C-alpha positions in Angstrom: 22.5 257.4 -180.7 19.0 256.9 -181.8 18.7 253.6 -179.9 19.9 255.4 -176.8 17.3 258.1 -177.1 14.5 255.5 -177.6 15.7 253.6 -174.6 15.8 256.7 -172.4 12.3 257.7 -173.6 11.1 254.2 -172.8 12.4 254.3 -169.3 10.9 257.7 -168.7 7.5 256.6 -170.0 7.5 253.5 -167.7 8.4 255.7 -164.7 5.7 258.2 -165.5 3.0 255.6 -166.0 3.8 253.7 -162.8 4.3 256.8 -160.7 0.8 258.1 -161.2 -1.1 254.8 -160.7 -2.5 256.1 -157.4 -4.2 259.0 -159.2 -6.9 256.8 -160.8 -10.2 258.2 -159.6 -12.0 256.1 -157.0 -15.5 256.2 -155.7 -16.4 255.6 -152.0 -19.5 253.6 -151.3 -21.5 252.9 -148.2 -21.7 249.1 -148.1 -24.8 248.0 -146.1 -24.9 244.3 -145.1 -28.1 242.8 -143.7 -27.4 239.4 -142.1 -29.9 236.5 -142.2 -31.3 235.1 -139.0 -29.0 232.5 -137.6 -27.7 231.3 -134.3 -24.1 231.4 -133.3 -21.1 233.6 -133.4 -20.7 236.7 -135.6 -19.8 236.1 -139.2 -16.5 236.9 -140.7 -17.1 238.7 -144.0 -14.4 239.3 -146.6 -15.2 241.8 -149.4 -12.8 241.4 -152.3 -12.3 242.8 -155.8 -12.0 240.0 -158.3 -10.3 240.7 -161.6 -11.6 239.6 -165.1 -9.4 236.5 -164.9 -11.4 235.5 -161.8 -8.4 236.1 -159.4 -8.3 238.1 -156.2 -7.1 241.6 -157.0 -7.6 243.4 -153.7 -9.2 243.1 -150.3 -11.7 245.9 -149.9 -13.0 245.2 -146.4 -12.8 242.6 -143.6 -15.4 242.1 -140.9 -13.6 240.3 -138.2 -10.3 241.5 -136.6 -9.0 238.2 -135.1 -6.5 237.0 -137.6 -6.5 233.5 -136.0 -9.8 232.9 -137.8 -8.8 234.2 -141.3 -7.7 230.7 -142.4 -11.3 229.6 -142.0 -12.0 231.5 -145.2 -9.9 229.2 -147.3 -10.1 230.8 -150.8 -9.3 234.3 -149.6 -6.7 232.9 -147.2 -4.8 231.4 -150.1 -4.5 234.9 -151.6 -4.1 236.9 -148.4 -2.1 234.4 -146.4 0.8 234.5 -148.9 1.0 238.3 -149.0 0.1 239.3 -145.5 -0.3 242.9 -146.3 -1.6 245.4 -143.7 -5.4 245.3 -143.2 -5.5 248.3 -140.8 -8.1 250.7 -141.8 -10.3 248.2 -143.7 -11.4 245.9 -140.8 -14.3 246.0 -138.5 -16.3 243.8 -136.1 -18.1 240.7 -137.1 -21.8 240.7 -137.7 -24.2 238.4 -135.9 -27.6 237.0 -137.2 -30.3 239.6 -137.9 -27.8 242.5 -137.6 -27.1 245.2 -140.1 -23.7 246.9 -140.6 -22.6 249.8 -142.7 -19.0 250.2 -143.8 -17.2 252.3 -146.3 -15.4 250.7 -149.3 -13.6 252.3 -152.1 -13.6 251.1 -155.7 -11.5 252.5 -158.5 -13.6 253.9 -161.3 -11.5 251.9 -163.8 -13.0 248.6 -162.3 -16.5 249.5 -163.3 -17.8 248.1 -166.6 -14.5 246.3 -167.2 -15.1 242.7 -166.1 -14.3 243.1 -162.4 -16.5 241.6 -159.7 -17.0 242.2 -156.1 -17.2 239.1 -153.8 -18.5 238.7 -150.3 -17.2 235.5 -148.6 -18.6 234.5 -145.2 -17.7 232.1 -142.4 -19.0 231.5 -138.9 -17.0 229.7 -136.2 -17.8 225.9 -136.2 -20.3 226.5 -139.1 -20.3 226.7 -142.9 -18.1 228.7 -145.2 -19.7 230.4 -148.2 -17.2 231.3 -150.9 -19.7 233.4 -152.9 -22.3 234.4 -150.4 -22.8 237.4 -152.7 -20.9 238.0 -156.0 -21.7 240.3 -158.9 -20.0 242.1 -161.8 -19.3 245.7 -161.2 -21.3 247.7 -163.8 -23.0 251.0 -163.6 -26.4 249.4 -163.3 -25.5 246.5 -161.0 -23.5 248.4 -158.5 -26.4 250.3 -157.0 -28.9 247.4 -156.9 -29.8 245.2 -153.9 -28.0 241.8 -154.0 -29.4 238.8 -152.1 -27.0 236.5 -150.4 -26.9 232.7 -150.4 -25.4 232.1 -147.0 -25.2 234.3 -143.9 -25.9 237.5 -145.8 -29.5 238.4 -146.4 -28.6 241.2 -148.8 -26.0 243.8 -149.7 -26.5 247.3 -151.0 -23.8 249.8 -152.2 -24.7 253.5 -152.1 -22.3 256.0 -153.7 -21.0 258.7 -151.4 -20.8 262.0 -153.3 
Protein backbone atom coordinates (compact mmCIF):
# COMPACT_ATOMS: atom_id res chain seq x y z
CA UNK A 1 0.00 0.00 0.00
CA UNK A 2 2.80 2.40 0.88
CA UNK A 3 4.61 1.62 -2.40
CA UNK A 4 1.45 2.38 -4.33
CA UNK A 5 1.04 5.76 -2.62
CA UNK A 6 4.66 6.67 -3.30
CA UNK A 7 4.24 5.68 -6.95
CA UNK A 8 1.05 7.75 -7.33
CA UNK A 9 2.67 10.77 -5.66
CA UNK A 10 5.66 10.37 -7.98
CA UNK A 11 3.46 10.36 -11.10
CA UNK A 12 1.52 13.39 -9.88
CA UNK A 13 4.78 15.26 -9.16
CA UNK A 14 6.15 14.54 -12.64
CA UNK A 15 2.87 15.65 -14.23
CA UNK A 16 2.81 18.92 -12.26
CA UNK A 17 6.45 19.73 -12.97
CA UNK A 18 6.16 19.11 -16.72
CA UNK A 19 2.77 20.82 -17.07
CA UNK A 20 3.97 24.20 -15.85
CA UNK A 21 7.24 24.40 -17.82
CA UNK A 22 5.75 27.13 -20.03
CA UNK A 23 5.25 29.36 -16.99
CA UNK A 24 8.96 30.11 -16.61
CA UNK A 25 9.30 33.91 -16.78
CA UNK A 26 10.84 35.19 -20.00
CA UNK A 27 12.16 38.59 -20.99
CA UNK A 28 11.69 40.10 -24.43
CA UNK A 29 14.60 41.96 -25.98
CA UNK A 30 14.99 44.26 -28.94
CA UNK A 31 17.82 42.69 -30.87
CA UNK A 32 19.62 45.28 -32.99
CA UNK A 33 21.95 43.98 -35.70
CA UNK A 34 24.26 46.35 -37.55
CA UNK A 35 25.83 44.67 -40.58
CA UNK A 36 29.34 45.32 -41.89
CA UNK A 37 29.91 46.87 -45.28
CA UNK A 38 30.05 44.04 -47.81
CA UNK A 39 28.92 43.41 -51.38
CA UNK A 40 26.45 40.72 -52.33
CA UNK A 41 23.17 39.24 -51.22
CA UNK A 42 21.57 39.74 -47.84
CA UNK A 43 22.94 37.66 -44.99
CA UNK A 44 21.02 34.80 -43.45
CA UNK A 45 21.37 35.14 -39.68
CA UNK A 46 20.46 32.42 -37.20
CA UNK A 47 20.10 33.43 -33.53
CA UNK A 48 20.31 30.38 -31.26
CA UNK A 49 20.29 29.58 -27.58
CA UNK A 50 23.25 27.30 -26.77
CA UNK A 51 23.05 25.22 -23.59
CA UNK A 52 25.87 24.74 -21.03
CA UNK A 53 26.90 21.53 -22.86
CA UNK A 54 27.53 23.70 -25.96
CA UNK A 55 24.59 22.15 -27.83
CA UNK A 56 21.74 23.91 -29.63
CA UNK A 57 18.81 24.35 -27.27
CA UNK A 58 16.47 26.59 -29.23
CA UNK A 59 16.29 28.80 -32.32
CA UNK A 60 15.41 32.32 -31.18
CA UNK A 61 15.26 34.08 -34.55
CA UNK A 62 16.01 33.52 -38.25
CA UNK A 63 16.72 36.30 -40.74
CA UNK A 64 15.98 34.73 -44.10
CA UNK A 65 12.72 33.04 -45.02
CA UNK A 66 13.79 30.89 -48.00
CA UNK A 67 14.26 27.41 -46.51
CA UNK A 68 16.23 26.32 -49.59
CA UNK A 69 19.24 28.18 -48.18
CA UNK A 70 19.05 26.93 -44.57
CA UNK A 71 21.44 24.07 -45.34
CA UNK A 72 24.13 26.71 -46.11
CA UNK A 73 24.28 27.24 -42.35
CA UNK A 74 25.65 23.74 -41.67
CA UNK A 75 26.04 23.64 -37.88
CA UNK A 76 22.54 24.96 -37.21
CA UNK A 77 21.13 22.85 -40.07
CA UNK A 78 22.40 19.69 -38.36
CA UNK A 79 20.20 20.66 -35.41
CA UNK A 80 17.18 22.18 -37.18
CA UNK A 81 17.16 19.93 -40.26
CA UNK A 82 16.50 16.84 -38.12
CA UNK A 83 13.62 18.38 -36.16
CA UNK A 84 12.06 20.73 -38.74
CA UNK A 85 9.91 22.50 -36.19
CA UNK A 86 7.80 25.48 -37.23
CA UNK A 87 9.73 28.75 -37.55
CA UNK A 88 6.68 30.93 -38.21
CA UNK A 89 6.73 33.97 -35.99
CA UNK A 90 10.51 34.00 -35.58
CA UNK A 91 11.62 34.73 -39.15
CA UNK A 92 12.32 37.93 -41.02
CA UNK A 93 14.04 39.25 -44.11
CA UNK A 94 17.79 38.96 -44.68
CA UNK A 95 20.03 41.95 -43.98
CA UNK A 96 22.41 43.37 -46.60
CA UNK A 97 25.72 45.13 -46.06
CA UNK A 98 25.60 48.39 -44.05
CA UNK A 99 21.98 47.75 -43.04
CA UNK A 100 20.54 47.71 -39.53
CA UNK A 101 17.69 45.51 -38.38
CA UNK A 102 15.74 45.33 -35.14
CA UNK A 103 13.82 42.19 -34.15
CA UNK A 104 12.28 40.90 -30.95
CA UNK A 105 13.68 37.79 -29.28
CA UNK A 106 12.60 36.13 -26.06
CA UNK A 107 14.96 34.56 -23.53
CA UNK A 108 13.80 32.64 -20.46
CA UNK A 109 15.04 34.23 -17.25
CA UNK A 110 16.33 30.80 -16.14
CA UNK A 111 18.91 30.91 -18.99
CA UNK A 112 20.61 34.04 -17.59
CA UNK A 113 23.65 33.43 -15.34
CA UNK A 114 23.39 29.66 -15.80
CA UNK A 115 25.97 28.85 -18.48
CA UNK A 116 23.78 29.44 -21.55
CA UNK A 117 25.07 31.36 -24.58
CA UNK A 118 23.50 33.14 -27.49
CA UNK A 119 25.01 32.53 -30.93
CA UNK A 120 24.62 34.51 -34.16
CA UNK A 121 25.57 32.46 -37.25
CA UNK A 122 25.75 34.13 -40.65
CA UNK A 123 25.96 33.07 -44.28
CA UNK A 124 25.71 34.90 -47.59
CA UNK A 125 24.93 33.18 -50.91
CA UNK A 126 28.16 32.10 -52.66
CA UNK A 127 30.21 33.63 -49.84
CA UNK A 128 31.55 32.53 -46.44
CA UNK A 129 29.72 30.96 -43.49
CA UNK A 130 30.51 32.21 -39.97
CA UNK A 131 29.57 29.70 -37.28
CA UNK A 132 30.19 32.15 -34.44
CA UNK A 133 29.91 35.61 -35.98
CA UNK A 134 28.87 36.69 -32.49
CA UNK A 135 28.62 34.43 -29.44
CA UNK A 136 28.51 35.33 -25.77
CA UNK A 137 27.45 33.91 -22.43
CA UNK A 138 24.11 35.15 -21.13
CA UNK A 139 24.84 36.98 -17.90
CA UNK A 140 23.18 40.00 -16.35
CA UNK A 141 26.18 42.15 -17.30
CA UNK A 142 26.93 40.74 -20.77
CA UNK A 143 23.40 40.69 -22.11
CA UNK A 144 23.07 44.46 -22.38
CA UNK A 145 26.55 45.24 -23.71
CA UNK A 146 27.45 45.79 -27.36
CA UNK A 147 28.99 42.71 -29.03
CA UNK A 148 31.26 43.06 -32.06
CA UNK A 149 30.97 40.49 -34.84
CA UNK A 150 33.75 38.63 -36.65
CA UNK A 151 32.02 38.11 -40.01
CA UNK A 152 29.09 39.90 -41.66
CA UNK A 153 27.85 41.39 -38.37
CA UNK A 154 29.39 44.68 -37.29
CA UNK A 155 27.75 44.52 -33.86
CA UNK A 156 24.76 43.22 -31.88
CA UNK A 157 22.99 44.94 -29.02
CA UNK A 158 20.17 43.52 -26.89
CA UNK A 159 17.84 45.97 -25.14
CA UNK A 160 15.32 44.66 -22.58
CA UNK A 161 11.69 45.57 -23.25
CA UNK A 162 9.90 46.38 -20.02
